[in-house]
Every structure is written in C-alpha cells, then in structure tokens.
C-alpha positions in Angstrom: -52.9 6.2 -24.8 -51.1 2.9 -25.2 -49.2 4.3 -28.2 -48.1 7.3 -26.0 -47.0 5.2 -23.2 -44.9 2.9 -25.5 -43.5 6.2 -27.2 -42.6 7.5 -23.7 -41.0 4.2 -22.7 -39.1 4.1 -26.1 -37.6 7.5 -25.5 -36.5 6.6 -22.1 -34.6 3.6 -23.4 -33.2 5.6 -26.0 -32.0 8.2 -23.6 -30.6 5.6 -21.3 -28.7 4.1 -24.1 -27.4 7.5 -25.2 -26.2 8.1 -21.6 -24.6 4.8 -21.5 -22.7 5.3 -24.8 -21.8 8.8 -23.7 -20.3 7.4 -20.6 -18.5 4.6 -22.6 -17.1 7.2 -24.9 -16.0 9.6 -22.2 -14.2 7.1 -20.0 -12.4 4.6 -22.3 -9.0 5.1 -20.4 -10.1 5.0 -16.8 -8.3 2.5 -14.7 -10.3 -0.1 -13.1 -10.9 0.4 -9.3 -10.7 4.1 -9.7 -13.7 5.7 -7.9 -15.1 8.6 -9.8 -17.5 11.4 -8.3 -20.0 12.8 -10.7 -18.1 16.0 -10.8 -15.1 14.2 -12.1 -16.9 13.3 -15.3 -18.6 16.6 -15.7 -15.5 18.5 -16.7 -15.4 21.6 -18.6 -13.3 21.4 -21.9 -9.6 21.4 -21.1 -10.2 21.2 -17.5 -8.6 18.5 -15.3 -9.2 16.8 -12.0 -6.9 14.6 -9.9 -7.6 11.8 -7.6 -5.6 9.3 -5.5 -5.0 6.0 -7.1 -6.7 3.2 -4.9 -3.5 1.3 -4.7 -1.6 4.3 -3.1 -4.4 4.7 -0.5 -3.5 1.4 0.9 0.4 2.1 0.9 1.9 1.4 4.3 4.2 4.4 4.2 1.3 6.7 3.1 -0.9 5.5 5.9 2.1 6.1 8.4 2.5 9.6 7.2 -1.2 10.2 7.8 -1.0 8.8 11.2 2.0 11.0 12.1 0.2 14.1 10.9 -2.9 13.2 12.7 -1.0 12.7 16.0 0.9 15.9 15.4 -2.5 17.9 14.8 -3.9 16.4 17.9 -0.9 17.1 20.1 -1.1 20.8 18.8 -4.7 21.3 19.4 -5.0 19.4 22.7 -6.0 22.5 24.6 -8.8 23.2 22.0 -10.2 19.8 22.6 -10.0 19.1 19.0 -9.6 15.4 18.0 -8.7 14.5 14.5 -9.5 10.9 13.1 -9.6 11.2 9.5 -7.6 14.0 7.4 -10.3 13.9 4.5 -13.3 14.1 6.7 -12.1 16.4 9.6 -10.1 19.0 7.7 -12.0 19.8 4.5 -14.3 22.6 6.0 -11.3 24.8 7.1 -12.2 24.7 11.0 -9.4 22.6 12.0 -6.9 24.2 9.6 -8.0 27.7 11.0 -7.1 26.4 14.6 -3.9 24.7 13.5 -2.6 27.7 11.7 -3.5 30.0 14.7 -1.7 27.8 17.1 1.5 27.4 15.1 1.7 31.0 13.7 0.3 32.9 16.9 -1.9 34.8 14.5 -5.6 35.3 14.9 -7.7 35.0 11.5 -10.9 37.1 11.1 -13.2 34.2 10.1 -16.6 32.9 11.2 -16.1 30.4 14.0 -18.6 27.8 12.7 -19.8 27.7 9.1 -22.4 25.2 7.9 -22.9 26.2 4.4 -20.6 25.1 1.4 -20.1 28.8 0.5 -19.4 29.9 4.2 -16.8 26.9 4.4 -15.2 27.9 1.1 -14.9 31.5 2.3 -13.2 30.4 5.4 -10.9 28.2 3.5 -10.0 30.9 1.2 -9.0 33.0 4.2 -7.1 30.2 6.0 -5.2 29.2 2.9 -4.2 32.7 1.9 -2.6 33.1 5.2 -0.9 29.9 5.1 0.5 30.4 1.6 1.8 33.9 2.5 4.0 31.9 5.1 4.8 29.2 2.8 5.6 31.2 -0.3 9.2 31.2 0.6 9.5 27.4 0.1 9.4 27.8 -3.6 7.8 24.3 -4.3 4.5 24.3 -6.4 1.4 24.0 -4.3 -0.7 21.1 -4.6 -3.6 22.5 -2.7 -6.3 25.2 -3.2 -9.8 25.9 -1.9 -11.5 23.3 -4.3 -9.0 20.5 -3.8 -9.2 20.8 0.1 -13.1 21.2 0.2 -13.6 18.3 -2.1 -11.6 16.1 0.4 -8.6 15.6 -1.9 -6.3 13.6 0.4 -3.0 14.2 -1.6 -3.9 18.1 -1.3 -4.6 18.0 2.3 -1.5 15.9 3.1 0.8 18.1 0.9 -0.6 21.3 2.8 0.3 19.6 6.1 3.6 18.3 5.2 4.5 21.8 4.2 3.3 23.3 7.4 5.1 20.6 9.4 8.5 21.4 7.6 7.9 25.3 8.0 7.2 25.2 11.6 10.0 22.6 12.3 7.4 20.3 13.9 8.8 18.1 16.6 7.8 14.9 14.6 9.5 12.5 12.5 7.9 12.5 9.0 8.5 9.2 7.3 11.0 9.7 4.5 10.5 9.0 0.6 6.6 8.9 0.7 5.1 9.2 -2.6 1.7 8.3 -4.1 0.3 7.7 -7.7 -2.3 10.1 -8.8 -4.8 9.7 -11.6 -5.2 12.8 -13.6 -8.3 13.2 -15.6 -8.4 15.7 -18.4 -11.1 16.7 -20.9 -10.0 17.3 -24.5 -12.3 17.6 -27.3 -15.3 16.3 -25.2 -13.3 13.0 -24.2 -11.8 12.2 -20.8 -8.3 11.3 -21.0 -6.5 9.9 -17.9 -2.9 9.6 -17.1 -0.8 8.5 -13.8 1.6 10.8 -12.1 3.8 10.1 -9.3 3.6 12.9 -6.4 6.3 13.0 -4.0 5.1 14.0 -0.6 8.3 13.7 1.6 12.0 13.5 0.8 14.7 13.1 3.5 14.5 14.7 7.0 17.6 16.8 6.3 16.2 18.1 3.1 12.7 18.9 4.5 14.1 20.4 7.6 16.5 22.7 5.8 19.7 20.9 6.7 21.5 20.5 3.5 25.0 20.2 4.8 26.0 16.5 4.4 28.6 14.7 6.6 30.4 11.4 6.8 27.2 9.7 8.2 25.1 10.6 5.1 27.7 9.0 2.9 27.9 6.2 5.1 24.3 5.3 5.2 23.8 6.2 1.4 26.8 4.4 0.0 28.4 2.0 2.7 25.6 0.6 4.9 27.6 -2.4 5.4 30.1 -0.5 7.4 27.2 0.8 9.6 27.4 -1.9 12.0 31.2 -1.6 12.6 30.5 2.2 13.4 27.7 1.2 15.8 29.7 -1.4 17.5 32.6 1.0 18.1 30.3 3.5 19.6 28.5 1.0 21.7 31.9 -0.3 23.1 32.8 3.3 23.9 29.8 4.2 25.6 29.5 1.0 27.6 33.1 1.5 28.7 31.8 4.5 30.8 28.2 3.5 31.5 29.2 0.2 32.8 30.7 2.1 35.9 26.9 2.7 36.8 26.1 -0.8 36.0 24.4 0.4 32.8 24.7 -1.3 29.4 23.6 -0.2 25.9 22.8 -2.8 23.2 20.7 -0.4 20.7 22.1 3.1 20.1 19.0 4.2 18.3 16.4 3.6 20.9 18.3 3.7 24.3 19.6 7.2 24.0 16.1 8.5 22.8 14.8 9.6 26.3 18.0 11.5 27.1 18.8 9.8 30.3 21.8 7.9 29.2 23.1 10.9 27.3 22.9 12.9 30.7 24.5 10.3 32.7 27.3 9.7 30.0 28.4 13.4 30.1 28.6 13.3 33.9 30.8 10.4 33.7 33.0 11.8 31.0 33.3 15.2 32.6 33.8 13.6 36.2 30.7 15.1 38.0 27.6 13.9 39.4 24.4 15.4 37.7 21.7 16.2 40.3 18.6 14.3 39.7 16.4 17.3 39.9 18.1 18.8 36.7 16.4 16.1 34.5 13.8 13.3 34.3 15.2 10.0 35.3 12.0 8.2 34.3 10.6 10.5 31.5 6.9 9.9 30.8 6.3 11.9 27.7 7.8 13.5 24.6 8.3 17.0 26.3 10.3 15.4 29.1 12.3 13.3 26.7 13.3 16.5 24.7 14.1 18.2 28.1 16.6 15.6 28.8 18.3 15.6 25.5 18.4 19.4 25.4 20.0 19.4 28.9 22.6 16.8 27.7 23.4 19.1 24.7 24.0 22.0 27.3 26.3 19.9 29.2 28.3 18.9 26.0 28.6 22.7 25.3 29.7 23.3 28.8 32.4 20.9 28.3 33.8 22.7 25.3 32.1 20.6 22.6 30.5 22.3 19.7 26.7 22.5 19.7 25.3 19.2 18.2 24.1 19.5 14.6 21.2 17.3 15.5 17.9 18.7 17.1 16.9 17.0 20.4 13.5 16.2 18.9 15.4 14.2 16.1 17.1 12.1 18.8 13.7 11.6 20.7 12.2 10.5 17.5 14.7 7.7 16.9 16.5 9.4 14.1 19.5 7.2 13.8 21.8 9.6 12.0 21.0 12.3 14.4 21.9 9.9 17.4 25.1 8.6 15.7 26.2 12.3 15.1 25.8 13.1 18.8 27.6 10.0 20.0 30.3 10.2 17.5 31.1 13.7 18.6 31.6 12.4 22.2 33.7 9.5 20.9 36.1 11.9 19.1 36.4 14.0 22.2 36.7 11.4 24.8 37.9 8.1 23.0 41.2 8.3 25.0 39.6 8.6 28.5 39.6 5.8 30.9 
C-alpha cells in the first residue's frame, strides 16, 4: 500500500514537472507583466491571439479615449437608462452594443432582449456585428473586431469598433487624436508559442476621421509653423475685441471663449449692425445641445450676411477644436477686417 502511494505521489510530481517544462517551452518569449488567460496558451497550431500590452493600458491618451467613448454611449442611451462604466465589462455580451446600434441607425434588430448563456450572448453579438459591419463596410479599413474578440473582452477590439461607429455616425464628440496602443500577438508555430509586439492605431486626426480631407492654411500653420500660431491668434483676438468691447466684453482665449456660441452670435450682430433678440439663442447655455444651437445659429447669421457656410461643424467648435474655431473667426476677419 505504501509503495502504491509512493508511486502515485511520484507520478504526480513527474506530471507536475512535465507541465512546468511544457509551460517553460511554450512561453519562452512572453514579455514580463503580460497577463495570459488559459485560452491564450491553449492555441491550435498556426492560430494566434492578441492582447493589450500592460503599458498601453495605462497610457493617458488611451484612457482619455475610453472616457470620451463611455460618455458618448451614456449620452446616447440616456433614455434607455443604461449606464456604462467599463468598456470591457459592460459591452462584451452584446446588450449595450445592440441598444447603441439601434439608437444610432434607427433600425430594430431581431435579437433576444436578455441572454444569460454564452451561446446566446454570442448569437446576439453575431447579429449585432453583422448589422454594424454592413454599415461600416464602406470605410475600407481592416476590422479589428469579431464575435470572439468582443466576447472575450478584448479592449482593443471593443475600442476600435466604437471609434468606427463614432466616425461613421459623425458623433458630436471630440475623439483624442493620434491614439495608438501596443498589442502582444501570440502565435503557435510547431507547438511553440511565439510573441511579437504590434502597434495598433486607434485614431488619426479629426479631419481624417470625420472625412474632411481638404487641407487649408491652418493645417499647414499648425503642422509646419506652430511658432506663427500665436501671431495669428493675437491678430484675431485684436479683431474680435475691437467689436466686442462695444458691449464691454473681452476675449483672451479663442479656443474656449467661443465654444458656447454666445460671443459668436453677439459678434455677428455687431458686425452686421443689428440687435439679436435674446429669445433666439441661449445667453447662458447649460448643456452641450444648447451650445451647439448657439453656434449653429451664429453660422446661420454668417450665411445671412453673405458669407460662405463655415467648413467647421458647430460640434467641433463646442468641443474646443482650435482649428475649427480659427477657421470660423478667420472667415469673419477677412470679411469685416476693415470695419470700424
């Protein structure tokens, strides 16, 4: 009996050593600090799996992108009383993605309302992603997401999908520019796991993402002559204050002080020589929609005055996009610079 127990113990030790050796052979190139789930090491031959590098997870720009996307989703689904706090934990089962797609597209998907089982969740995800991909196919960029990656809470896949949706539906948000993350790619070749690092670009510039490829002097100015930017801003500040001072108003910061649209509306009234009734705009706007209303109204006044429709979107100005604000003000400057 003792011999049998010893033999059993010995076999367990051998098996344990065998597993340790197998793990050591299979993971010779894994970077330290990389969290692997069991399924990451149980790959089929020639299969691969990707995961976010821990250093990128803590990147401030990546965190900012997640925050913007979470705020956007919560704003869109406010009437559904859905509150997203974490993209990985709240979007993997397809429920929030379904509601978001239906709100943005106006389409109703034929899926089960609540699914608890993994099979049910994946079936819902499949339907939701197929509908999304049909809309997004015209963008031409390779998709970083699929049912398994979303359901396994792959943050890069989830974020990539949300960015594509925001761009497609021209969401009234300001996506942080030039956000990229480092991804660890694990592949199985001849029974051995091999890893590599790949840089994934999640966002580019606002103009490129929103489909406005036409470059102008302000693109050149910011890209190649940022030192001259302050000169332009000072000239524009002098111009707007020349007129706003008549109402005892003064601008010191272009990017923020025109974001609610109030000064834009008042400035147009001064430039065109009329009083703008206060019921036409919000003198003290309290939310994003009221600010967008003000800027949109100012754009209408500009067109009524014979100016071309601004290239910028009202949402861009409200979201403190400096180039958009500069374009709008420069348009006014060139048209009214000789006015007293």
